[in-house]
C-alpha positions in Angstrom: -45.3 -44.9 -10.9 -46.8 -41.5 -10.5 -49.0 -39.5 -12.9 -48.1 -36.4 -14.9 -49.9 -33.2 -14.8 -51.3 -33.9 -18.2 -53.0 -37.2 -16.9 -54.2 -35.5 -13.6 -56.0 -32.5 -15.5 -57.4 -33.9 -18.7 -60.1 -31.7 -20.4 -63.4 -33.2 -21.3 -63.4 -35.3 -24.4 -66.0 -33.0 -26.0 -63.5 -30.1 -25.7 -61.0 -32.1 -27.8 -63.5 -33.3 -30.2 -64.7 -29.8 -31.0 -61.2 -28.5 -31.4 -60.1 -31.2 -33.8 -63.3 -31.2 -35.9 -62.5 -30.2 -39.5 -58.8 -29.6 -38.8 -56.9 -29.6 -42.2 -54.1 -32.2 -42.6 -51.7 -29.7 -44.1 -48.6 -27.7 -43.1 -49.7 -24.3 -42.1 -46.5 -22.6 -42.9 -46.6 -23.6 -46.5 -50.4 -22.7 -46.7 -49.4 -19.3 -45.4 -46.8 -18.6 -48.1 -47.7 -16.0 -50.7 -47.7 -17.3 -54.2 -44.8 -15.2 -55.3 -42.6 -16.8 -52.7 -43.3 -20.4 -53.9 -42.6 -20.4 -57.6 -42.9 -23.9 -59.3 -39.4 -24.6 -60.6 -38.7 -27.0 -63.3 -36.8 -30.3 -62.8 -33.3 -30.8 -64.2 -33.6 -32.6 -67.6 -30.2 -32.0 -69.2 -26.5 -32.4 -68.3 -24.8 -29.4 -66.7 -21.5 -28.4 -65.6 -20.9 -26.3 -62.3 -18.4 -25.2 -59.9 -20.4 -26.4 -57.0 -23.5 -28.7 -56.8 -25.6 -28.8 -53.8 -28.0 -31.8 -53.0 -31.0 -30.7 -51.0 -33.2 -27.6 -50.9 -33.6 -27.3 -47.2 -31.9 -24.8 -44.9 -28.6 -26.5 -45.0 -28.4 -26.5 -48.7 -29.9 -23.0 -49.1 -27.4 -21.4 -46.6 -24.6 -23.2 -48.3 -25.5 -21.7 -51.6 -26.0 -18.2 -50.1 -22.6 -18.3 -48.3 -21.0 -19.8 -51.4 -22.1 -16.8 -53.5 -20.0 -14.6 -51.2 -17.0 -16.8 -51.0 -17.0 -17.6 -54.8 -18.3 -14.5 -56.7 -19.3 -15.5 -60.2 -19.1 -19.2 -59.5 -21.7 -21.5 -61.3 -23.7 -23.0 -58.5 -26.6 -25.6 -59.0 -29.0 -26.7 -56.2 -31.0 -29.9 -56.6 -34.2 -30.5 -54.6 -36.1 -33.9 -54.7 -39.4 -32.2 -53.9 -40.0 -28.4 -53.4 -37.7 -25.9 -51.6 -38.3 -26.1 -47.9 -40.8 -29.1 -48.4 -39.3 -31.4 -45.6 -38.1 -30.5 -42.1 -37.2 -26.9 -43.1 -40.9 -26.1 -44.0 -42.5 -28.1 -41.1 -40.7 -27.2 -38.0 -41.7 -25.1 -35.1 -39.6 -22.0 -36.0 -37.3 -22.0 -33.0 -34.0 -20.5 -34.1 -31.7 -21.2 -31.2 -28.0 -20.1 -30.7 -27.0 -23.5 -29.3 -25.0 -25.5 -31.7 -24.8 -28.6 -29.3 -28.7 -29.2 -28.8 -28.5 -27.3 -25.5 -25.7 -26.4 -23.1 -26.0 -29.6 -21.0 -25.5 -31.8 -24.0 -22.5 -29.7 -25.1 -20.9 -29.7 -21.7 -21.2 -33.4 -21.4 -19.4 -34.1 -24.8 -17.1 -31.1 -25.4 -16.6 -29.4 -22.2 -13.4 -27.6 -23.1 -14.9 -26.2 -26.2 -18.2 -24.9 -24.7 -16.9 -21.2 -24.4 -16.0 -21.2 -28.1 -19.3 -23.0 -29.1 -21.4 -20.6 -27.0 -19.7 -17.7 -28.7 -19.9 -19.0 -32.2 -23.6 -20.0 -31.6 -24.5 -16.6 -30.7 -22.6 -15.0 -33.5 -24.5 -17.3 -35.9 -27.8 -16.4 -34.5 -26.9 -12.6 -34.8 -26.0 -13.3 -38.4 -29.3 -14.9 -39.0 -31.2 -12.0 -37.5 -29.1 -9.5 -39.5 -29.8 -11.4 -42.7 -33.2 -9.9 -43.0 -31.7 -6.5 -43.4 -28.5 -7.6 -45.2 -30.4 -9.5 -48.0 -33.7 -7.8 -48.0 -35.6 -10.9 -46.5 -38.6 -11.1 -44.4 -39.1 -14.3 -42.4 -40.9 -12.9 -39.3 -37.8 -13.1 -37.1 -38.3 -12.1 -33.5 -35.4 -12.3 -30.9 -37.9 -13.4 -28.1 -35.7 -15.7 -26.3 -37.0 -19.1 -25.0 -38.8 -19.9 -21.8 -38.5 -23.3 -20.1 -41.4 -23.9 -17.7 -41.4 -26.5 -14.9 -44.8 -28.4 -14.9 -43.7 -31.0 -12.2 -42.2 -30.3 -8.8 -39.0 -32.1 -9.4 -38.4 -29.9 -12.5 -38.3 -26.8 -10.3 -35.0 -28.2 -8.8 -33.7 -28.7 -12.2 -34.3 -25.2 -13.2 -32.7 -23.8 -10.1 -29.6 -26.0 -10.8 -29.4 -24.9 -14.3 -29.3 -21.2 -13.4 -26.8 -21.8 -10.7 -24.4 -23.7 -12.9 -24.7 -21.0 -15.6 -24.5 -18.0 -13.4 -22.1 -16.3 -15.8 -24.9 -16.1 -18.4 -26.5 -12.7 -17.8 -29.4 -13.4 -20.1 -30.6 -16.4 -18.2 -33.4 -15.5 -15.7 -35.1 -17.7 -13.0 -38.7 -17.1 -12.6 -40.8 -18.2 -9.7 -44.4 -19.3 -10.1 -45.9 -15.9 -9.9 -43.3 -14.5 -12.3 -43.6 -17.2 -14.8 -47.3 -17.0 -14.9 -47.1 -13.2 -15.3 -45.2 -14.1 -18.5 -47.5 -16.9 -19.8 -50.5 -17.7 -17.8 -50.7 -21.6 -17.5 -51.9 -23.2 -14.2 -49.4 -26.0 -15.0 -46.5 -23.7 -14.7 -44.5 -24.0 -11.4 -41.5 -22.0 -12.3 -39.4 -21.1 -15.3 -36.1 -20.1 -16.8 -36.2 -17.5 -19.5 -33.2 -17.4 -21.8 -33.6 -13.9 -23.1 -31.1 -13.8 -25.9 -30.4 -17.4 -27.0 -33.4 -17.8 -29.4 -35.4 -16.3 -31.9 -38.9 -17.1 -33.5 -39.4 -17.2 -37.3 -41.6 -18.4 -40.0 -40.0 -21.6 -41.2 -41.3 -21.7 -44.8 -40.7 -18.1 -45.3 -37.0 -18.6 -44.3 -36.6 -21.2 -46.9 -38.5 -19.4 -49.6 -36.6 -16.2 -49.0 -33.2 -17.9 -49.1 -34.3 -19.4 -52.3 -35.3 -16.2 -53.8 -32.0 -14.4 -52.8 -29.7 -17.0 -54.2 -31.5 -17.2 -57.5 -31.1 -13.4 -57.7 -27.4 -14.1 -57.2 -27.3 -16.6 -60.1 -27.8 -19.9 -58.4 -29.8 -22.4 -60.4 -32.5 -24.2 -58.4 -34.1 -27.4 -59.9 -37.0 -28.9 -57.9 -38.5 -32.4 -58.3 -34.9 -33.6 -59.2 -34.1 -36.6 -56.9 -30.4 -37.4 -57.0 -30.0 -41.3 -57.6 -26.3 -41.6 -57.7 -23.0 -39.8 -56.7 -20.0 -40.6 -58.9 -16.4 -39.5 -59.1 -14.5 -39.2 -62.4 -11.3 -41.2 -61.8 -9.3 -39.2 -64.3 -10.4 -35.6 -63.4 -11.7 -36.0 -59.9 -14.8 -34.2 -60.8 -18.1 -35.1 -58.8 -21.1 -36.2 -60.9 -24.5 -36.2 -59.4 -27.2 -38.1 -61.3 -30.9 -37.4 -61.2 -33.9 -39.2 -62.8 -33.7 -37.1 -66.0 -30.3 -35.2 -65.9 -26.8 -34.9 -64.3 -24.4 -32.2 -63.0 -20.6 -32.4 -63.1 -18.9 -30.2 -60.7 -15.6 -29.6 -59.0 -17.2 -29.9 -55.7 -20.4 -31.1 -54.0 -22.3 -30.5 -50.8 -24.8 -33.2 -49.5 -27.5 -31.5 -47.4 -30.0 -34.4 -47.5 -30.8 -34.2 -43.8 -33.2 -37.2 -42.8 -33.1 -39.0 -46.1 -30.6 -41.8 -46.9 -27.1 -40.5 -47.4 -25.4 -40.8 -50.9 -22.3 -41.7 -48.8 -22.6 -45.4 -47.8 -20.6 -45.0 -44.6 -23.2 -42.5 -43.3 -26.3 -44.7 -43.8 -26.3 -45.8 -40.0 -25.4 -42.4 -38.7 -28.9 -41.1 -38.4 -32.5 -42.4 -37.8 -35.7 -40.7 -38.8 -38.0 -39.9 -35.9 -41.5 -38.6 -36.7 -42.7 -35.4 -34.9 -46.3 -34.1 -34.8 -47.7 -30.6 -34.6 -51.0 -28.7 -34.0 -51.7 -25.1 -35.0 -54.7 -23.2 -33.7 -56.9 -20.7 -35.5 -55.8 -17.0 -34.6 -56.7 -16.0 -31.0 -59.2 -13.3 -30.3 -58.0 -10.2 -28.3 -59.9 -11.7 -25.2 -58.3 -15.2 -25.7 -54.8 -13.6 -26.0 -55.3 -11.4 -23.0 -56.3 -14.6 -20.9 -52.9 -16.1 -21.3 -50.7 -13.0 -21.5 -47.6 -14.1 -23.5 -46.8 -10.5 -24.5 -43.2 -11.2 -24.8 -43.9 -13.9 -27.3 -41.1 -16.2 -26.2 -40.8 -19.8 -27.5 -41.7 -22.4 -24.9 -40.3 -25.8 -24.3 -41.0 -27.7 -21.1 -38.6 -29.8 -19.1 -39.9 -33.4 -19.5 -38.1 -36.0 -21.4 -41.1 -36.3 -23.6 -41.4 -32.6 -24.0 -43.7 -30.1 -25.6 -42.6 -27.0 -27.6 -45.0 -24.2 -28.4 -45.0 -20.6 -29.6 -47.1 -17.9 -31.0 -47.2 -16.7 -34.6 -47.3 -13.2 -36.2 -51.1 -13.6 -36.6 -51.5 -14.9 -33.0 -52.0 -18.5 -33.7 -50.5 -21.0 -31.2 -48.3 -23.8 -32.5 -48.2 -26.9 -30.1 -46.0 -29.9 -30.9 -43.7 -32.5 -29.6 -44.2 -35.1 -26.9 -44.5 -38.3 -29.1 -41.4 -39.1 -31.1 -42.2 -42.1 -33.2 -39.5 -44.4 -35.0 -40.6 -46.9 -37.7 -38.8 -50.1 -38.3 -36.3 -50.0 -41.1 -35.3 -46.2 -41.0 -38.0 -45.6 -43.5 -39.4 -42.0 -44.4 -42.9 -42.5 -45.7 -45.9 -40.1 -46.2 -48.3 -42.5 -44.5 -46.3 -42.0 -41.1 -47.5 -38.4 -41.1 -51.0 -39.4 -40.2 -51.3 -40.3 -36.6 -54.7 -39.2 -35.2 -53.9 -40.6 -31.8 -50.9 -38.4 -31.4 -52.8 -35.1 -32.3 -55.6 -36.1 -29.8 -52.9 -36.5 -27.2 -51.4 -33.0 -28.1 -54.9 -31.4 -28.1 -55.4 -33.0 -24.6 -52.1 -31.5 -23.4 -52.9 -28.2 -25.0 -56.1 -27.6 -23.1 -54.5 -28.8 -19.9 -51.9 -26.2 -20.4 -54.4 -23.6 -21.4 -57.8 -24.5 -20.0 -59.0 -20.8 -20.5 -58.8 -21.4 -24.2 -61.5 -24.2 -24.3 -63.6 -23.6 -27.4 -60.6 -22.7 -29.6 -60.1 -25.0 -32.7 -57.1 -26.2 -34.5 -56.9 -25.1 -38.1 -54.0 -27.4 -39.1 -52.2 -30.7 -38.1 -49.1 -32.1 -39.6 -46.0 -34.2 -39.1 -42.5 -34.7 -40.4 -39.2 -36.6 -39.8 -36.3 -35.4 -37.8 -32.8 -36.8 -38.5 -31.6 -37.9 -35.1 -27.9 -38.6 -34.4 -26.5 -40.3 -31.3 -24.8 -37.1 -30.2 -28.1 -35.0 -30.5 -26.4 -32.6 -33.0 -24.9 -32.4 -36.3 -21.8 -34.2 -37.6 -19.6 -33.2 -40.5 -17.3 -34.6 -42.9 -15.9 -35.0 -46.4 -15.6 -37.8 -49.0 -14.2 -38.4 -52.5 -10.7 -37.0 -51.6 -12.2 -33.9 -50.1 -14.4 -32.9 -53.0 -17.7 -33.7 -51.2 -18.8 -32.2 -47.8 -21.8 -33.4 -45.8 -23.6 -32.5 -42.5 -26.6 -34.3 -41.0 -28.0 -35.3 -37.6 -29.4 -31.9 -36.4 -31.9 -33.7 -34.1 -34.5 -31.1 -34.3 -32.4 -28.0 -33.7 -31.4 -27.3 -37.3 -33.1 -24.0 -37.8 -30.2 -22.0 -36.6 -27.4 -24.5 -36.7 -27.7 -25.2 -40.4 -26.1 -21.9 -41.3 -23.2 -22.8 -39.1 -23.0 -26.1 -40.8 -23.0 -24.3 -44.2 -19.9 -22.4 -43.0 -18.2 -25.6 -41.9 -18.8 -27.5 -45.0 -17.5 -24.6 -47.2 -14.4 -24.5 -45.0 -13.8 -28.3 -45.4 -14.2 -28.0 -49.2 -11.6 -25.1 -49.1 -9.2 -27.3 -46.9 -8.8 -24.5 -44.4 -7.9 -25.0 -40.8 -9.7 -22.5 -38.7 -11.7 -22.0 -35.4 -14.6 -23.9 -36.9 -12.8 -26.9 -38.5 -10.6 -27.4 -35.4 -13.5 -28.1 -33.1 -13.6 -31.7 -31.9 -17.4 -31.5 -32.5 -16.6 -31.0 -36.3 -13.5 -33.4 -36.5 -15.1 -36.4 -34.5 -17.8 -38.7 -35.8 -20.4 -39.8 -33.4 -21.2 -43.4 -32.8 -23.6 -44.8 -35.5 -27.0 -46.4 -34.6 -27.0 -50.2 -34.9 -28.6 -51.9 -37.9 -32.1 -53.6 -37.5 -33.6 -55.2 -35.7 -31.3 -53.8 -32.9 -32.0 -50.2 -33.8 -35.9 -50.6 -33.5 -35.5 -52.5 -30.2 -33.1 -50.1 -28.7 -34.9 -46.9 -29.7 -38.3 -48.2 -28.6 -36.9 -49.4 -25.3 -35.3 -45.9 -24.9 -38.6 -44.2 -25.5 -40.3 -46.4 -22.9 -37.6 -45.6 -20.5 -38.0 -41.8 -21.0 -41.7 -42.1 -20.5 -41.2 -44.1 -17.4 -38.7 -41.4 -16.1 -41.3 -38.6 -16.6 -43.6 -40.7 -14.4 -41.0 -41.2 -11.8 -39.8 -37.7 -10.9 -37.2 -37.7 -13.7 -35.3 -40.7 -12.4 -33.4 -42.5 -15.2 -33.3 -46.1 -15.2 -30.2 -48.4 -16.0 -30.7 -48.3 -19.7 -30.8 -44.4 -19.8 -27.8 -44.3 -17.4 -25.8 -46.6 -19.7 -26.7 -44.7 -22.7 -25.6 -41.5 -21.0 -22.3 -43.1 -19.9 -21.4 -44.3 -23.5 -22.5 -41.1 -25.2 -25.3 -42.6 -27.1 -28.4 -40.4 -27.3 -32.1 -40.5 -28.1 -34.7 -37.9 -27.0 -38.3 -37.0 -27.7 
């Protein structure tokens, strides 16, 4: 087995020690929210009636509420959130808002090749709508249409980039960069080449997007209740009405949307459809003018390298660098627990990799470190459906690319509740359910064997072993 660039070029331990000294275990994005965008909303303590009840106060639920106000003017809409709006993945992610609805074009082509022209077009239209929503609704979530840059950090990845551009030659906004060109964009000695997708991604402030969506829907009459965990989902056999029951109250509605992301589904048949995988992140203090000049990055693209165990990083409005990824940790039993968010060894690994990527920034400190769970599906992207005779719609399984695709999912769920057949609901991606994950202990054994195999591939010029080839062949997915 070979070594990776991050093993061959490790910074001194003292550099990492200094950078992590005093780092706050907190989500930067939430700390950065102005108080007026984070009101403390009351829990539900009574029985209510509504036209539509939405379970989940992340992007999926918030976009659904906003789009429902446009489709159903004057409707009574209630949104229930177990914690705080944007508390989970919607407030903890990297802020990469991608056009892809299929977790990248390669994944889409492998699963729905005939639909890719439609999916590409719908994905770009969805991203355009998110960008336009700042002006449309008077929101500010720091959106920048920067595109995304994929650097090669190992020699075999250069060939992957060249093949990528060659196979997607019809995409005018996809630009191949040789070593000099990629380092002119972002100066890292680890970069050997790159592909810049100039139009397919935007950067945004995750917590501000959730907070602004919540503000706008409340102005439109939607009632939001925080700290209102839903314990049960019932259906009235006589009227067909859906009833969601919280710890202190209940909402009876004609229709319901389940936007619970990584948390256990209220629909039993969906309990094995996703697994929670923990992702870890570091955020630096703001860079000085000299530090920023030393790395370039004037076009402020999001970056994601080509490894199986990949890193993603971006620059914020106040010139901090977010650096995350690499480790993707699964815990036995599909559990989502706060104690899993504290993993010092992963943050130390990320810090080592950060200073390998940017050795000129040695001396910089990390202000924040945090983690969160991602809802992974076997097809790497969201699945959709209805229950309770079409009165309940759901979407889950975004696998880390939900910042943009949750808005598309909201459109799909509202279409499904309306019972309409259109371009979205006719997609095989929407109509067909992916394979479920197996129950324990098979799930833990399979996922951990896959993680080991992905790491082995990164140490073996990307060559995939028999397990990975078999998973590819049967359409089961797991990625870091």
